[in-house]
N, C-alpha and C positions, 0 to 999 in steps of 0.2 A: 325594663330599664333599671328600676330601683333596684331590683334583684341583682342585676348585673353589677351596678356600681359596689352594693355590698359586698359580693364574692371577691370583686378586684381588690378591695379594703381589707379583706380577710387575708387575702393571699400575699398582699405586701407586708402584711405584719408577720407572714412565717418565716422563720429562718432558713435560710439556702443551706444546701448539702455540703458538709464539711470536706475540706480537701484531704486528700489521701496523705500520710505521713510518709516523709523520704526514707528508703530504707537506710539504715546504719550498718555500721560494720556487723560481719557475721561475728559472735562472741567465740564460737568453735574454733575460727580460723586464728582469732588474737591468742587463745590459749594455745594453740599448736605452736603458734611462731615463737612465744615466749618458752613453751616448753623446748625447742629445738635450740634455741641460743644457751639456756641455762645447761641442757645436756652437753653441748658443743665446749663449753666455759669447764665443766666438770671434767671431761675427757682431756681437754689440754692441761688442766691441773694435773691432774693423774700421770700423764705423760712427761709433765716436768718434776714429778716427785720421782718416779721411774728413773729418770736419766740421772737425777740427783744421786739416789742410791747405788745406781751402777757408778758415776763417779767417786764416790765415798768407799765402796766395796774394793776399786782399782785402787785408790789411794792407800788402803790397808794391805791390801796384797803386796804392794810396790814396796812399803815400809819394812813388811815383814822379809820380802826378799833382800833389801839392802842390809838389814840388821844379821842377816845369816852369812853376809861376805866378810872375807878374813881381810887383813890391811893389804896384802899383794894384791887380791881381787879388785878392791878399791882403786888402787893404783893402774891396776890395768883398764880398768872401766873408764878412769879419769882419762888417759890417755886416748883410747878410743873415741870417747866422746869430743876430745880437742880437735882429733883429726877428722869427723865426721861435721863438726859444728865449731870451727875455729873462734868464732864470736865468742865464745864461751871463756875464752882466756881472759876477756874483761871481768866477769866474775871471779874467776881466779885470783887476778891482780885485786880485786877489791876485799875480797876474804883476805889476801896476805897482807894488805894495807891495815885490815882491822885488827888482826892480830897483833902487828908489831906497832900500832898507834899510827895516827896521821903524820906523814913526813914534814918536816921543817921545809920553809921556802929555802930554795937553792940559791946561794950566793952567786956572783959574778955573771949576772942578767941585767945589764944596765938600762934602766928606764922602765923595766919589766917587773915590778915588784909583786904582781900577781902571779909570778910564774912560779911553780913548784918544782920541775924536771929540769931546769937548768937549760932548756934547748929553746926555748921560746923566744920571740922577737916582737920588739912594740909593734902593735897595730894601731891602725888609724882610729877605730871608734872602741868604745866601751864594750860594746858587744861583741866584737871581735876578740878582744881580750882574755881569750879563753886557752887554758891549759890542760893538757890531759889530766894532771892531778897525781901522777905516779912520780916517786922518787926517781934519781937520776938514773939508776941500775935499770929501772922498768919501764922508762920513759916509751910508749907506743911506739914512738916514732922510731926506735932503735931495735923494736920486734923483728924476729926474722919473718913471721907471717905478713907484717907491714913492708917489707923490703919486696917480699914475692908478688902480694896483691896491688901495690902503689908503685914499685919502683922498677919493676922488672918490664922489659920492652915487649918480649912474647907473650906472656901473661896479656897485656893490656892491649897488644895487637889483635889477639884473638878475639878478645871483646869489642874492640872497634870494628873487626871485619863482620861480624856477628851483626852487629846494628846496622853496618852499611847495607849488609843483606837482607835485614828486614825492612829497612828504607825503601830498598828497592823494589822490593816484592811489594809493597804497598803502593808504588807509583812515583815515589819520590827519586830526585837526582841526585847522584852522587857515585862515591868509587871512582871517579877518574882521577886525572891527575891532581895532585895536591899544591897547594900555594906554600912558597917558603915559609917555614915556621908553622904551619898547620899542623905537621905531623905532632910537635910538642904540644901545640894548645889541645889537639886531640887527645894526647896521652895525659894531660894536667886533668881534663874533663872527666877522662875514664877512670882515672886515679881517684880523682874525689867522689864520684860515683861509687866505686869498689868499695872505697874505706867507710863510707856511711851504712852499704848494705852489709859490710862486713861487722861493723859495729853495734847496727841497729837493727839488722834483719829488713824485714818487708817494710815495717816503719820507716826505713832510711830513704825510701824513696822519696819522702818528703825531704825539700830542702832545709840541710842541717848544716850549722857552722863546724868546720873543722877545728881541733886544736890547733894553735899557733906552731906548736913543734911539729907537727905532720904536716901542715899546711906548707911550711917552708922547706921540709925536705922534699916536698913533691915539686916545689918551684925550683928547688936548686936543681932537681935530677931532671927536670922538663922545662927548662928556662925560656923566658920571652926574650927575644933580642932586644926589645925595647924597654924591657922592665916594666910593662904594662898589663896589669893582670886585674882580672874582676873578681868579685866578692865570690869564695868559692861554696 
């Protein structure tokens, strides 16, 4: 009896089995993962450097080619570029303006001292008081390209029919009889959009305010019977 009690006392004093440690992350996996990320970053940096070197080489080659052109070849190249990208006419006008100096404000525009070209009209808000910034002889609203893109009924009708065809293909209704005045309203909208694409390219898809001179040239060509116009 006494021996059993002594044995139990000794067992109670002995420490129990130690718990097994929880498995931690495999260091080999961590090293492999870190190495993969570093390799991907290095590959991306190498690719970016390669592309930059290609762009730099292309620019140098283009500059050498342009330096070898004669004056007549420059003029021919400029004419071709303007035919392919009519919006470049604005760059040409800006260069012309810088060479001749900033044009003075035109006289004879009552209530529109902010107008430079002499063809603007007073606008209801400060934001809309925007001029093309060209002298009278180069006003954007008088350019032949402007007349074609924004005032020609045949040109605008093609774009309108195309948009209506796309809308019908997408399940939208349209293309039927038009209400009185709707033709002019549609032509105004297409002219606003075409002007923005012509001047600003793809960025012109975002809504941009037209210069007052161009805006009113379009409205005069495609008027609203009640003189009710929304902001372009």
